[in-house]
Every structure is written in C-alpha cells, then in structure tokens.
C-alpha positions in Angstrom: 23.0 6.3 2.6 19.5 5.4 2.0 17.5 8.9 2.1 15.2 6.9 3.9 18.0 6.9 6.9 16.2 8.0 10.2 12.5 7.8 8.6 10.4 5.0 10.7 7.7 2.3 9.4 3.9 2.4 10.0 1.3 -0.3 11.4 -2.2 0.4 10.9 -5.2 -1.5 12.5 -8.8 -0.9 11.9 -11.6 -2.3 14.0 -15.2 -2.6 13.5 -17.3 -3.1 17.2 -14.2 -4.7 19.2 -13.3 -7.1 16.2 -10.2 -6.4 14.1 -10.9 -5.8 10.7 -8.2 -4.8 8.1 -4.7 -3.8 9.0 -1.9 -2.2 6.8 1.5 -1.1 6.8 4.3 0.5 5.2 8.2 0.6 5.3 10.8 3.0 4.2 12.5 1.0 1.3 15.8 1.7 -0.9 14.4 3.8 -3.0 12.7 7.0 0.2 9.6 5.7 -0.6 7.4 4.1 1.2 6.6 1.2 0.5 3.0 -0.1 1.2 3.0 -3.8 3.1 0.3 -6.0 4.3 -2.5 -4.3 3.4 -5.1 -6.9 3.9 -9.7 -6.1 4.4 -12.0 -9.1 6.2 -13.6 -9.7 3.4 -16.6 -9.3 4.9 -16.3 -6.0 5.6 -15.3 -4.5 2.1 -16.7 -2.1 -0.4 -17.4 -0.4 3.7 -13.9 1.9 3.0 -12.2 -0.4 5.4 -9.4 -0.4 3.3 -9.4 3.5 1.6 -9.5 4.3 5.8 -5.9 2.7 5.7 -4.4 4.1 2.7 -5.8 7.4 3.8 -4.0 7.2 7.4 -0.8 4.7 5.5 -0.5 8.7 3.5 -0.2 10.6 5.7 1.9 9.6 8.1 3.7 9.6 5.5 3.4 12.8 4.1 4.4 13.6 7.6 7.4 11.7 8.4 8.7 13.6 5.4 8.2 10.6 2.4 8.0 12.3 -1.2 5.6 8.9 -3.1 4.4 6.0 -1.4 5.2 2.6 -3.8 3.4 -0.4 -3.7 3.3 -3.9 -5.4 -0.1 -5.9 -6.1 -0.6 -8.8 -8.6 -2.4 -9.7 -11.8 -4.6 -12.4 -9.8 -6.0 -9.7 -7.9 -7.1 -7.7 -9.6 -9.6 -6.0 -7.5 -6.6 -4.7 -5.9 -5.3 -3.7 -8.8 -8.5 -1.9 -9.4 -8.3 -0.6 -5.9 -5.4 1.4 -6.0 -5.6 2.8 -9.1 -9.0 4.7 -8.3 -6.8 6.2 -5.2 -4.2 8.2 -7.5 -1.9 5.2 -7.9 -0.4 5.2 -11.3 1.1 2.0 -13.4 5.8 1.4 -12.7 5.9 -1.4 -14.2 5.2 -5.0 -14.6 7.9 -8.2 -13.0 7.0 -12.0 -14.9 9.1 -15.6 -14.1 8.8 -18.0 -15.6 7.5 -20.1 -12.6 5.1 -17.5 -11.8 1.2 -17.8 -13.1 1.2 -14.2 -12.3 2.3 -10.8 -12.6 3.4 -8.0 -10.5 2.0 -5.2 -10.6 4.3 -2.1 -9.8 2.3 1.3 -8.3 3.9 4.9 -7.7 1.8 7.9 -6.3 3.5 11.3 -5.0 2.9 12.9 -1.7 2.0 16.0 -2.8 
C-alpha cells in the first residue's frame, strides 16, 4: 500500500492584472512524496517572485496534507531552473541520463519540516 493513499494533488495558478502568469502543481508519487509538476512562469514575469510564490503555496499545501517531502526533477539544459530550485532549499538527490538524451535529468528533494 502506498503511503500517499488518500492524499490529493494540487494545481495552482498565478494571475497578474487578469492574465495567467504562472502555474504549478503536485501529486502524490509512489514514494509518498509530493511530486512537483508543470511549474511555469511567463517569461515576462520571471524574477518577479511568481515562481517563489507558487512553490511556497505548493509546499504549504503539501505540508497541510501531511506530506513530509517534496520531489521534483528538471534538466541540465535548464540551468536557471536548477539554480532556482537550489535557491529554495532543494537538494540534489540523483541524476539520470540516457544515450538518446542531449541533457541529464536532475532529481531534487526538500523536507517539509
């Protein structure tokens, strides 16, 4: 039985002056973590705090649902994302590469204490 049984996913959107400027969500994964998915910020709104606000909201909701840890992945061909997640306290938990990929996946975790 998965530890995430009974826990729900969350999807948040960010609006500014009536326009969608960001989104992100999480779902329970097989490891019982809140797995972060589809985090995006409109290019014109980057470095304005939208991504940080979305991630803070996701972490709060995950904690409220009883998750102990967040999990996410990004790729080395997105160095800004790697830097962003590290700045939020996410720690690298592994990497994956395949011969057909021109990038490497980077896995991150963050305890929700």
